[in-house]
N, C-alpha and C positions, 0 to 999 in steps of 0.2 A: 227051774230053767238054767241051763249052763250057758255061759258066754265064752267065746274063745277070744284070745288076744289077737289084735290085728298084727299080722306079720310084716305087711308092707302095703303101701298105697301107690297107685299109679296116677300120675297127674298128666292129663292131656292139655297141652298148651298150643297156642297158635304160633307156629314157627315163623310166620310172616308178619308178626306184630312186634315192633321194637320193645314195647313195654312187657309183653309176655316173655320174650327172649331174655330181657333184663331180669325179670322175676325168676325165670328158670335158673339163670346163673346165680342169683342170690340164694335160691333154695339149695342149690348144690353146695354152696359155701357154708351153709348152716350145719350145726350139729343136730342129728336126728334122734328122736326117741323111737320113731317108727320109720324104717327105711322108705325112701321115695324112689320111684321109677318115673322118669320124665320122658314122655313120648309125644312127638308132634301129633296134634289132633288131625284126624282124617288122613293120616299117613297109611301106607300099606301095613306097617307094624300095628298101628291102632286098629285097623280093620280086621287083621288076623287075630289079634288078642281079644277083641271085643266086638264080634260080628253083630251082636244084638243091639248095639247103640245106634242112635241117629247121628251119624258122623258129621252131617252138615251143622247140627246144633252144637256139636263140640267145638266148632270154629267160632261160634257166636258167644259162648260163655265157658269159663273154666269148668272142667269136669274132672272129678276125682273118683277112682274106682278102688274099693277095698278088696282085699284078697278073698273075701267071702261073697263077693258079688254086689256089695253095697255101691250105690251110685249117688254122688253128691254133685250138685251144679250150683253155679252162681255164688251167692253169699255163703251158703252152706259149704261149698267146696273151698272157698277162701278160708273159712274158719277151720275146716279139717286140715288144710295145709299148715296153718299156724299150730294146730294141736299136735302135729307130728314133730314139731321142732322143740328142742330142749329149752331154749330161752324164751320161747313164745307160747308155750302151753298155758301158763296162767292167763295171758292175754286172750287166748282162744276161749278158755273157759268163761271168761268175763264177757267176751263178744257173743257167746252163745246164750247169754241171759237176756231177759226182756229189757234190761237197762242197757246192755252193750250192743244188742242187735242193731239198733238204728245207726250206730257208728260203723258197723260192718257193712250195712246196706249203703251208707253214704260213701264209703270207700269204693265199693263195687260200682256205684253209680258214677263216681268221678273217673274211675279207671275206664269204664265203658265210654264215657264222653270223650276222654282223651284218645282212646283207640279210634273212635269215629273221626275225630279231628285229624289225626295222623293219616288215616285212610283217605279223607277228603282232600287233604293238602298234597299228598304224594300221588294220589290216584291208585297206587299199588304199594302197600306196605312192604312187600318183598324187596322193592327197589331201595327202600329206606334201610332195611336190615342187612341187605346183601346176603341173606340167608336162604339156603335151598329149602323149600318146603318139605323135601324128602330127607332132611337132615337125619343121620342115623339116630335111632332111639338110644336113650341112655341104657346101656346094658347092665350086667351084674356089677360092674365096677362102680356104678352110681348108687347101687342099693346097699353098699357096705356102710354100716353105721359109723359115724365119725366120732 
Protein backbone atom coordinates (compact mmCIF):
# COMPACT_ATOMS: atom_id res chain seq x y z
CA UNK A 1 0.00 0.00 0.00
CA UNK A 2 1.35 3.42 -0.92
CA UNK A 3 0.83 6.51 1.13
CA UNK A 4 1.02 10.02 -0.19
CA UNK A 5 2.54 12.91 1.67
CA UNK A 6 0.16 15.48 3.10
CA UNK A 7 0.53 18.62 1.00
CA UNK A 8 -1.53 20.89 3.24
CA UNK A 9 -4.02 20.94 6.11
CA UNK A 10 -7.06 23.18 6.50
CA UNK A 11 -7.81 24.28 10.04
CA UNK A 12 -11.37 25.41 10.74
CA UNK A 13 -11.45 27.74 13.73
CA UNK A 14 -14.17 29.73 15.48
CA UNK A 15 -13.59 33.32 14.37
CA UNK A 16 -15.85 34.53 17.22
CA UNK A 17 -13.73 32.94 19.93
CA UNK A 18 -10.85 35.03 21.34
CA UNK A 19 -8.82 31.92 22.18
CA UNK A 20 -9.34 30.42 18.72
CA UNK A 21 -8.35 33.70 17.03
CA UNK A 22 -5.26 33.90 19.25
CA UNK A 23 -4.27 30.34 18.32
CA UNK A 24 -4.89 31.14 14.64
CA UNK A 25 -2.39 34.01 14.88
CA UNK A 26 0.05 31.79 16.76
CA UNK A 27 -0.21 29.09 14.07
CA UNK A 28 0.41 31.65 11.34
CA UNK A 29 3.58 32.80 13.13
CA UNK A 30 5.05 29.28 13.33
CA UNK A 31 7.31 27.54 10.83
CA UNK A 32 5.42 24.78 9.06
CA UNK A 33 6.46 21.33 7.91
CA UNK A 34 3.00 21.03 6.34
CA UNK A 35 1.34 24.23 5.08
CA UNK A 36 -1.78 25.30 6.97
CA UNK A 37 -4.82 27.02 5.57
CA UNK A 38 -6.88 28.68 8.29
CA UNK A 39 -10.56 29.17 7.49
CA UNK A 40 -13.31 30.43 9.79
CA UNK A 41 -15.58 27.54 10.77
CA UNK A 42 -19.10 27.59 9.29
CA UNK A 43 -18.13 30.48 6.98
CA UNK A 44 -19.19 30.60 3.35
CA UNK A 45 -15.64 29.58 2.39
CA UNK A 46 -15.75 26.54 4.70
CA UNK A 47 -19.18 25.50 3.41
CA UNK A 48 -18.03 25.80 -0.22
CA UNK A 49 -14.77 23.89 0.34
CA UNK A 50 -16.25 21.17 2.58
CA UNK A 51 -19.99 20.78 1.87
CA UNK A 52 -20.02 17.30 3.43
CA UNK A 53 -19.11 18.55 6.93
CA UNK A 54 -21.51 19.24 9.77
CA UNK A 55 -20.61 22.92 10.01
CA UNK A 56 -22.42 23.48 13.29
CA UNK A 57 -20.10 20.93 14.91
CA UNK A 58 -17.02 22.69 13.51
CA UNK A 59 -17.96 25.68 15.68
CA UNK A 60 -17.99 23.48 18.79
CA UNK A 61 -14.60 21.85 18.32
CA UNK A 62 -11.52 22.40 16.23
CA UNK A 63 -11.64 20.56 12.92
CA UNK A 64 -8.71 19.88 10.60
CA UNK A 65 -9.09 18.54 7.07
CA UNK A 66 -6.26 16.92 5.15
CA UNK A 67 -5.81 17.34 1.42
CA UNK A 68 -6.86 13.72 0.88
CA UNK A 69 -10.15 14.22 2.73
CA UNK A 70 -9.04 13.10 6.20
CA UNK A 71 -10.97 14.80 9.00
CA UNK A 72 -9.70 15.21 12.55
CA UNK A 73 -11.65 16.81 15.37
CA UNK A 74 -11.02 17.76 18.99
CA UNK A 75 -7.89 16.27 20.54
CA UNK A 76 -6.84 14.60 17.30
CA UNK A 77 -7.12 17.92 15.44
CA UNK A 78 -5.01 19.64 18.10
CA UNK A 79 -2.31 16.99 17.75
CA UNK A 80 -2.38 17.21 13.94
CA UNK A 81 -1.93 21.00 14.11
CA UNK A 82 1.17 20.57 16.27
CA UNK A 83 2.39 17.79 13.96
CA UNK A 84 2.38 20.28 11.06
CA UNK A 85 4.75 22.64 12.90
CA UNK A 86 8.54 22.40 12.67
CA UNK A 87 9.25 22.97 16.34
CA UNK A 88 6.30 21.03 17.70
CA UNK A 89 6.24 17.79 15.69
CA UNK A 90 8.22 15.86 18.35
CA UNK A 91 5.70 17.02 20.98
CA UNK A 92 2.81 16.01 18.69
CA UNK A 93 4.31 12.57 18.21
CA UNK A 94 4.53 12.19 21.99
CA UNK A 95 1.00 13.53 22.56
CA UNK A 96 -0.29 10.88 20.12
CA UNK A 97 1.09 8.09 22.34
CA UNK A 98 -0.87 6.43 25.16
CA UNK A 99 1.38 8.27 27.64
CA UNK A 100 0.96 11.71 26.04
CA UNK A 101 -2.69 11.55 24.99
CA UNK A 102 -4.08 12.35 28.47
CA UNK A 103 -2.11 15.63 28.38
CA UNK A 104 -3.57 16.52 24.98
CA UNK A 105 -7.06 15.71 26.25
CA UNK A 106 -6.49 17.82 29.36
CA UNK A 107 -5.39 20.76 27.20
CA UNK A 108 -8.49 20.44 25.03
CA UNK A 109 -10.74 20.16 28.10
CA UNK A 110 -9.19 23.29 29.61
CA UNK A 111 -9.51 25.20 26.33
CA UNK A 112 -13.15 24.13 26.02
CA UNK A 113 -13.97 25.28 29.56
CA UNK A 114 -12.22 28.60 28.94
CA UNK A 115 -14.25 29.11 25.74
CA UNK A 116 -17.47 28.37 27.65
CA UNK A 117 -16.53 30.86 30.37
CA UNK A 118 -15.76 33.60 27.84
CA UNK A 119 -19.05 33.01 26.07
CA UNK A 120 -20.96 33.02 29.39
CA UNK A 121 -19.28 36.23 30.57
CA UNK A 122 -19.69 38.20 27.36
CA UNK A 123 -22.92 36.68 26.12
CA UNK A 124 -21.37 36.83 22.68
CA UNK A 125 -17.72 36.13 22.02
CA UNK A 126 -17.85 38.18 18.81
CA UNK A 127 -18.17 41.30 20.95
CA UNK A 128 -15.02 40.25 22.78
CA UNK A 129 -12.92 39.70 19.66
CA UNK A 130 -14.33 42.48 17.57
CA UNK A 131 -13.89 40.00 14.75
CA UNK A 132 -16.28 39.55 11.86
CA UNK A 133 -17.40 35.90 11.68
CA UNK A 134 -17.07 36.17 7.92
CA UNK A 135 -13.41 37.21 8.19
CA UNK A 136 -11.68 36.41 4.89
CA UNK A 137 -10.23 32.94 4.82
CA UNK A 138 -6.50 32.59 4.84
CA UNK A 139 -5.72 32.40 1.13
CA UNK A 140 -2.64 31.04 -0.64
CA UNK A 141 -0.38 33.59 1.08
CA UNK A 142 -0.98 31.73 4.35
CA UNK A 143 -0.07 28.34 2.92
CA UNK A 144 3.44 29.32 1.91
CA UNK A 145 5.88 27.33 4.06
CA UNK A 146 7.93 29.49 6.35
